[in-house]
C-alpha positions as CSV (number, residue, x, y, z in Angstrom):
1,M,277.2,-46.2,138.2
2,N,278.3,-49.7,137.5
3,A,279.4,-51.9,139.6
4,Q,283.1,-51.5,139.4
5,S,283.0,-48.5,139.4
6,Q,281.7,-47.8,142.5
7,E,283.4,-46.5,145.6
8,T,283.9,-49.6,148.0
9,I,286.1,-48.4,150.5
10,E,284.6,-46.2,153.3
11,K,286.7,-43.2,153.2
12,P,290.0,-41.6,151.6
13,V,293.2,-42.8,153.0
14,T,296.5,-40.9,153.4
15,V,299.4,-43.4,153.3
16,V,302.7,-42.0,153.4
17,F,305.8,-44.4,153.0
18,F,308.7,-44.8,155.2
19,G,312.3,-47.4,154.6
20,I,315.8,-47.1,154.2
21,S,317.2,-47.7,150.7
22,G,316.7,-50.7,149.0
23,S,313.6,-52.0,151.6
24,G,311.1,-51.2,148.6
25,K,309.2,-48.8,149.4
26,G,308.2,-47.8,145.9
27,T,307.6,-51.3,144.9
28,Q,305.0,-51.1,147.7
29,A,303.9,-47.8,146.7
30,D,303.0,-48.7,143.4
31,L,300.9,-52.3,144.6
32,L,298.8,-49.7,146.6
33,E,298.3,-47.8,144.0
34,R,296.9,-50.5,141.7
35,F,295.1,-51.9,144.2
36,L,292.8,-48.9,145.5
37,T,292.6,-48.2,141.9
38,G,291.0,-51.4,140.9
39,K,289.4,-51.4,144.2
40,D,287.8,-48.4,144.1
41,S,287.8,-46.6,140.7
42,G,284.8,-44.4,141.4
43,R,286.9,-42.2,143.9
44,G,290.3,-42.1,142.2
45,V,294.2,-42.4,143.4
46,N,296.6,-39.7,143.8
47,R,300.1,-40.2,144.3
48,A,303.1,-38.3,144.8
49,E,306.5,-39.9,144.6
50,M,309.0,-36.9,145.3
51,G,311.9,-38.4,143.3
52,G,310.1,-37.8,139.9
53,L,308.1,-34.8,140.7
54,L,311.8,-33.2,141.7
55,R,313.2,-34.7,138.0
56,E,310.0,-33.2,136.0
57,F,310.8,-30.0,138.2
58,F,314.1,-29.7,137.2
59,K,313.5,-30.1,133.6
60,T,311.5,-26.4,133.9
61,D,314.6,-24.9,134.0
62,T,312.9,-22.2,135.6
63,P,315.4,-20.1,138.5
64,L,314.1,-22.0,141.2
65,A,314.8,-25.4,139.3
66,K,318.7,-24.6,138.2
67,R,319.5,-23.5,142.0
68,A,318.0,-26.4,143.4
69,R,319.6,-29.1,140.5
70,K,322.3,-27.4,141.3
71,I,322.7,-28.3,144.9
72,V,321.4,-31.9,143.9
73,E,324.2,-32.0,141.4
74,A,326.7,-31.1,143.7
75,G,325.5,-33.8,146.5
76,G,323.8,-31.1,149.0
77,L,320.7,-31.8,150.8
78,L,317.3,-29.5,149.4
79,P,315.5,-27.1,151.8
80,S,312.7,-28.2,153.7
81,F,310.7,-26.3,151.7
82,M,311.4,-27.5,148.4
83,P,309.3,-30.8,149.0
84,I,306.1,-29.4,150.2
85,F,306.7,-26.5,147.4
86,M,306.5,-29.7,144.7
87,L,303.7,-31.7,146.7
88,A,301.7,-28.9,146.7
89,E,302.6,-27.6,143.5
90,H,301.5,-31.3,142.4
91,L,298.0,-31.3,144.5
92,N,297.1,-27.9,143.2
93,P,295.2,-28.5,140.1
94,I,294.4,-32.2,140.5
95,F,293.8,-33.3,144.3
96,H,290.1,-32.3,145.8
97,G,290.5,-34.6,149.2
98,T,287.9,-36.9,147.9
99,E,290.3,-39.1,146.6
100,H,293.0,-41.9,147.9
101,L,296.9,-40.3,148.4
102,I,300.0,-42.2,148.5
103,L,303.2,-40.1,149.5
104,D,306.5,-41.1,149.0
105,G,310.0,-39.3,149.8
106,V,308.1,-36.1,151.1
107,C,308.3,-36.0,155.1
108,R,311.9,-36.7,155.4
109,R,312.6,-34.2,158.3
110,P,310.1,-33.3,161.3
111,A,309.6,-29.7,159.9
112,Q,308.2,-31.7,157.0
113,S,305.7,-33.9,158.3
114,E,304.7,-31.0,160.2
115,L,303.8,-29.3,156.9
116,V,302.3,-32.3,155.2
117,D,300.0,-32.7,157.9
118,E,299.0,-29.4,157.7
119,I,298.4,-29.7,153.7
120,V,296.4,-33.4,154.2
121,R,294.1,-31.7,156.8
122,F,293.9,-28.6,154.6
123,Y,291.6,-30.9,152.4
124,E,289.8,-32.6,155.3
125,G,291.8,-35.7,155.3
126,D,291.5,-37.7,158.9
127,N,292.3,-41.2,157.7
128,L,296.3,-40.8,158.3
129,Q,298.1,-43.7,157.9
130,A,302.0,-44.2,157.7
131,I,303.9,-47.6,156.3
132,V,307.4,-47.7,158.1
133,L,309.2,-50.6,156.0
134,E,311.3,-52.0,158.4
135,L,315.2,-54.0,157.1
136,S,318.0,-54.9,158.2
137,P,321.5,-52.4,156.7
138,A,323.1,-55.8,155.6
139,A,319.5,-57.3,153.9
140,A,319.4,-53.4,152.0
141,R,322.8,-53.6,151.1
142,A,322.7,-56.9,149.2
143,R,319.2,-55.2,147.4
144,L,321.2,-51.8,146.6
145,S,323.8,-54.2,145.8
146,A,322.1,-56.7,143.4
147,R,321.1,-53.5,141.3
148,G,324.5,-53.5,139.7
149,R,324.0,-49.4,140.1
150,V,327.4,-47.4,141.4
151,D,325.6,-45.0,142.9
152,D,323.4,-47.4,144.6
153,A,326.2,-50.1,145.5
154,S,329.1,-48.2,146.8
155,E,329.8,-48.8,150.6
156,A,330.1,-45.0,151.3
157,A,327.0,-44.4,149.6
158,M,325.0,-46.9,151.3
159,T,326.8,-46.4,155.2
160,S,325.9,-42.3,154.2
161,R,322.2,-43.1,153.1
162,F,321.6,-45.1,156.6
163,A,323.1,-42.9,158.9
164,W,320.9,-40.0,157.2
165,Y,317.7,-41.9,157.7
166,E,318.2,-42.5,161.4
167,Q,319.3,-38.8,161.7
168,H,316.3,-37.2,160.2
169,V,313.7,-39.7,159.0
170,V,313.3,-41.7,162.0
171,P,312.1,-38.0,163.5
172,A,309.8,-37.4,160.9
173,I,308.2,-40.7,161.7
174,K,307.9,-39.7,165.2
175,R,306.6,-36.4,164.4
176,L,303.7,-37.7,162.6
177,E,302.9,-40.2,165.5
178,E,302.7,-37.0,167.8
179,L,300.2,-35.2,165.0
180,G,298.2,-38.3,165.0
181,W,298.6,-40.2,162.1
182,K,298.9,-44.4,162.6
183,I,302.2,-45.6,162.1
184,H,302.5,-48.8,161.4
185,R,306.2,-50.9,161.3
186,V,306.0,-53.5,158.9
187,N,308.6,-56.4,158.2
188,G,310.1,-55.6,155.2
189,E,312.6,-58.8,154.9
190,P,309.9,-61.2,153.2
191,D,308.7,-61.4,149.4
192,I,306.9,-58.7,147.3
193,Q,303.3,-60.1,147.9
194,T,303.8,-61.5,152.0
195,I,304.3,-57.6,152.4
196,H,301.8,-56.1,149.9
197,K,299.3,-58.3,152.5
198,D,300.6,-57.3,155.2
199,I,300.2,-53.3,154.2
200,L,296.8,-53.9,153.4
201,T,296.0,-55.6,156.8
202,R,297.5,-53.2,158.6
203,L,295.9,-50.2,156.7
204,G,292.3,-52.1,157.2
205,L,291.7,-52.9,153.4
206,T,290.5,-56.4,152.5
207,L,291.3,-58.5,148.6
């Protein structure tokens, strides 16, 4: 094994990302994935982004996929078991518990936090951390509007998303904390690289 492929991080880390729409959690999850891949290439990094997993699942056109897609297209909420089912299905053929694990969009209700905790501990994960990107609604609105997408930029859509986050996701974060996860509240206002460096510091990772 050459020097570049050696594991340089003591143990695999599991990181769940949280943040209101527009907070940049997808971007920060990307940067963390790249960092871990470059820093600890011998271990491997597994990332589960729920939006992407669901989009791929809908293409399968199974009875469950059809029913779930119908709910989403009608603007409804998927039942709590769906993200957990998607995560378990994603991990089953590829995850051994020795890799770093990055999760985005999985723990959106307290019940989901409990099941994600159960899954990770099943794989003997114990370096359990969460990044909460904190951003004011005003700043989030400005970012979403700048994207130029109608579904993101409408005032009604943004207000609904922010309210849903407070009602469901904030309690999900609290539940992870109760279960022993370390919660890092990171200022989401600065530039992308400043936030990235802050996240690495909070996670105990070095450049």
